[in-house]
N, C-alpha and C positions, 0 to 999 in steps of 0.2 A: 349705768348711772342715769337717773331721770333728768331730762332737760325740759323745762317748762317755759312757755312764752306767756307772760302776763300782760293784760291790757286794762288800763284804767282810763275811762272816758266819762265818768259820772259828773265831773265838774269842769271848770275851764282849763284844767291841766290835762293835756293830751300826753299820756305817758305809756311807755312800752318797756318791758324788762325781760331779759333772758337769765335764767338761773338754773343751777343744779343743787344737789343736796348740800354742797359745801358753801353755797351762797350766791351772791349776785355776780353774773358774768358781764352783762352789758345793760346799759340803761340809756334810753333816749326819751326826752320829753320837752314839750313846748307849752308855754302858758300864754294865753291871750284873752283879753276881755271880749273878743268877738267870736269865740268858739270856733276854732280852726280844725276841728276833728275831721270834717268831711274832706278837707284839702290835705291834711298832714298825717293822719293816722296810718294809712297804708305805706306812706313814705318811711315813717319811723319804724314800722314793722319790718320792712325790707332791710333797713339799715341794721336793725338789731339781729335779725335772723341770718343775714348773709347767705352763705351756701349750706347752712345747717338745717334746712327745713325737714330733711329726711331723718334727722336725728332727734326730732322733737318727740316727747312722750305724751304731752297734753297741752291744751290751751286753757289758761285761767282768765276769767272775766270778772271785773268789778260789777256786780249785778244791781247795785243801787242800794238805797234811794239816791236820787240826784237829778241832773238835767235830763228831761225827757228825750230831747234830740241827741244829746251826747250818749246816753245809754243805748239808744236804738242804733247809732252808728257803730259803737263798740261791739254790740251784740252781733250785728250783721257781719262785721269783719271776723269775729271769733268763729261764728257758725261756718262761714265760708272756708276758713282754714281747717276746721274740724272735718267738714265733708270732703274737701280736696285731699287732705292728708290722712283721712281715716283715724282721727284722734279723739280721745274723750274730752269733754268740756267740764271744767271746774268753775263753779259759780260762788264767789265770795262776797259777803256783805261789805259794802263800801265802808260803813262806819266801823265795822270790826277790824278791817285791815288798816284803817286810819289809826285806830287805837294801838294795834300792834306796832305800827311805825312810830307813833308818839312814845310808846313805852321804851323803845330802843333809843330814840333820839333825846328824850327828856325823862330819864328814869327818876325814881324817888318820890313820885306822887302816890297818894293812896287811891285816888280815883281819876279816871280819864273820861272826859265828855267830848267826843267828837261831835261837831255840829256842821251841818250843811244848811245854808240859807234857803228857806222855803217861802221867803217874802213876808212883808209886814213884820209882825213879832212872832213868827212861827219858824221853827227849825226842825230838821230831821236830826234826831239824836239817839244815843244809847248811853248807858252807864257801864263802864268796864272797870274792874278793880286792878290792882297792881300786879296780880298774877294772871291777868287775861281773862278772868271769869266775867261773863255778862250778867250784871245785876238787874239791869232794866233793858228789856228788848227794844229793838228799833221802833221808834214812834215819831209821828208828826206832833210836835208839842208847841202849843201857844204859850210863850214865856210869861211867867209872873215873877215878881221880885223874889219871892220865897221858893221858887221852883225846886231848888236843890239844897235847901237848908237842912234836909234830913240826912245829908251825907256828912259823916264825921271825917276829920283829918283834912289833908290837903287835896285840892282838886285842880286839874289842868283842863281848861276849856279851850278847844282849838278847832280850826277850820274856818271857812268863810262865813259861818254863822256866828262865830265868837265875837265879832266886832260889835254887833248890836247888843251884846250882853254886858260888855264892859261898862261899868258905871251904873248898871241897871240891876243886875243880880246882887243879892245881899249876903251871899255866903262869905263868912269872915276869912276863909283861907283858900280863895280861888284866884288862880292866875289865868291870863288870857293870851292866846296866840292866834290872831286873826290872819296872819300871813302863812299859816301852815297849809300846805297843799297835799291832798291825797296823791300818792305816787305808786306806780307799779312796783317799785322796790319794796314797799311795805307788804306786798302780796306774796312774796316768794316763800317764806317759811310756812304760811298757812296753806299755800297751794301744794307744796310738797307733802305736808301732813295729810291733806285731803286726798291726794293721789295714793299715798301709801295705805290709807284706810278705805280706798275705793269709793270715796264720796264724790261721785261725778254725776252729771245730769245729761239727759238725752238732748243733743243739739237740736233735733227736729222739733221738740216741744218746749224748749226753754224760752221763757219770756223774762225781760228785766223786771226788777222789783221797783215799780214806780212809787208805790205807797199811796200816792194821790193821783186822781184822774187828771189827764192833761186838759188844760183850759186854754184855748186859743185866744190870743188878744185880737182886738179889732184892728184891721189894717188902717194905716194912716191915709188920710185923704190925699188924692193926687192933685197937684196944682196944675 
């Protein structure tokens, strides 16, 4: 039986899960506005794995898009485990596994729009239907009021980018969930499917999917 460790670090939720084909075995996650991944990710990994590191079949990483720093920390941790334990690496789209999680937790919508805040009126998003098919690939989208009016039926917009959309987007049958957090628990089913189909990546050459180039802010003046 395959045992997969999943790591989600693309947003402010630092999340780690252990699963087999039958489902979730263990989940540890912490959310903070200050991005605690550097301090807490390895602690959570140790708590989730326990003494089962030699039983692992693969490591799954949420590849982005998302926080530049969070993705780098998660990727470094995943690569280290892959090299140390000689395991394959599975790279999952953050938005697609968000949609898989939302479809399970909030069934019944015709379309699912995971959104990660990309600042100002821009979001990272994709369009997923109720069967899990990707209708619009991952993109960095500058929102307009009519951005999703072409979608028929009911639409769930969720993630930390959904808050800026509520009261702005004009779709008549759209609901919003800005408190939704991407979690490693949403990665399990996709990760096991990817492993079964041998859809893995080489840890030596894998890089996160940033989608946009990192732009460093100006340091604050010292008093």
